[in-house]
C-alpha positions as CSV (number, residue, x, y, z in Angstrom):
1,M,30.4,34.8,-8.0
2,P,28.7,38.0,-9.3
3,K,27.3,37.8,-12.8
4,E,28.8,40.2,-15.3
5,K,26.4,42.9,-16.4
6,K,26.0,42.9,-20.2
7,I,26.6,46.3,-21.8
8,P,24.0,46.9,-24.5
9,L,25.6,47.6,-27.9
10,R,24.0,49.5,-30.7
11,T,25.0,50.0,-34.3
12,C,25.6,53.6,-35.7
13,I,23.5,54.2,-38.8
14,A,26.3,56.4,-40.3
15,C,29.5,54.4,-39.7
16,R,27.9,50.9,-38.9
17,E,30.2,50.5,-35.9
18,E,28.9,48.8,-32.7
19,K,29.4,50.9,-29.6
20,P,27.9,50.9,-26.1
21,K,24.4,52.4,-26.0
22,K,25.4,55.1,-23.5
23,E,28.0,56.5,-25.9
24,M,25.4,57.0,-28.7
25,L,22.8,59.6,-29.6
26,R,19.3,58.2,-30.1
27,V,16.9,59.6,-32.6
28,V,13.4,58.5,-31.9
29,K,10.2,58.5,-34.1
30,N,7.1,58.2,-32.0
31,A,3.7,56.9,-33.0
32,A,2.6,60.4,-34.2
33,G,5.5,60.4,-36.6
34,E,7.4,63.2,-34.6
35,M,11.2,62.8,-34.4
36,N,13.4,64.0,-31.5
37,L,16.8,63.5,-30.1
38,D,16.5,61.2,-27.1
39,F,19.2,62.0,-24.6
40,S,17.7,59.8,-21.9
41,G,17.4,56.7,-24.2
42,K,13.9,56.0,-22.8
43,L,11.5,57.8,-25.0
44,P,8.9,55.5,-26.6
45,G,9.0,54.8,-30.3
46,R,11.3,53.5,-33.0
47,G,15.0,54.4,-32.3
48,A,18.0,54.9,-34.5
49,Y,21.4,55.3,-33.1
50,I,24.3,57.5,-34.2
51,C,27.8,57.9,-32.9
52,N,28.6,60.9,-30.7
53,S,31.0,62.2,-33.4
54,E,30.6,65.2,-35.6
55,A,31.6,63.2,-38.7
56,C,28.7,60.8,-38.2
57,V,26.2,63.6,-37.5
58,K,27.3,65.3,-40.7
59,K,27.0,62.1,-42.7
60,L,23.5,61.6,-41.3
61,G,22.3,64.7,-43.0
62,K,24.4,64.4,-46.2
63,Y,23.1,60.9,-47.0
64,K,19.6,61.3,-45.4
65,L,20.2,58.2,-43.3
66,L,17.1,58.6,-41.1
67,N,14.9,58.2,-44.2
68,K,16.4,54.7,-44.6
69,A,16.3,53.9,-40.8
70,F,12.6,54.9,-40.4
71,S,11.4,54.0,-44.0
72,A,9.9,57.5,-44.2
73,D,10.6,60.9,-45.6
74,V,12.3,62.9,-43.0
75,P,12.0,66.7,-43.4
76,A,15.3,68.6,-43.8
77,E,14.5,70.7,-40.6
78,I,14.8,67.5,-38.6
79,Y,18.3,66.9,-39.8
80,A,19.1,70.6,-39.2
81,R,17.7,70.4,-35.7
82,I,19.8,67.3,-34.9
83,E,22.9,68.9,-36.2
84,E,22.2,72.1,-34.3
85,E,21.3,70.3,-31.1
86,F,24.4,68.0,-31.3
87,L,26.9,70.7,-32.3
88,G,25.3,73.1,-29.7
89,S,25.5,70.5,-26.9
90,K,29.2,69.9,-27.4
């Protein structure tokens, strides 16, 4: 009998819903403090996950949720870049 493969779940930092990791966008902060959108899900560093929905991406910037997730000040251009990359990739 084959063992069922577990689907990794992650919690969205905007809506707090648990969803499969593959359906989420990952924002990663590396050791140098740089932040990037991680489409592969494999970049090293601290990750925060956000739903693949426009509402959650907008909420991310409005409430500065990455500041809380990474316990650091996140520059406004990071939020702008995430919104731009997300809305541009749709």
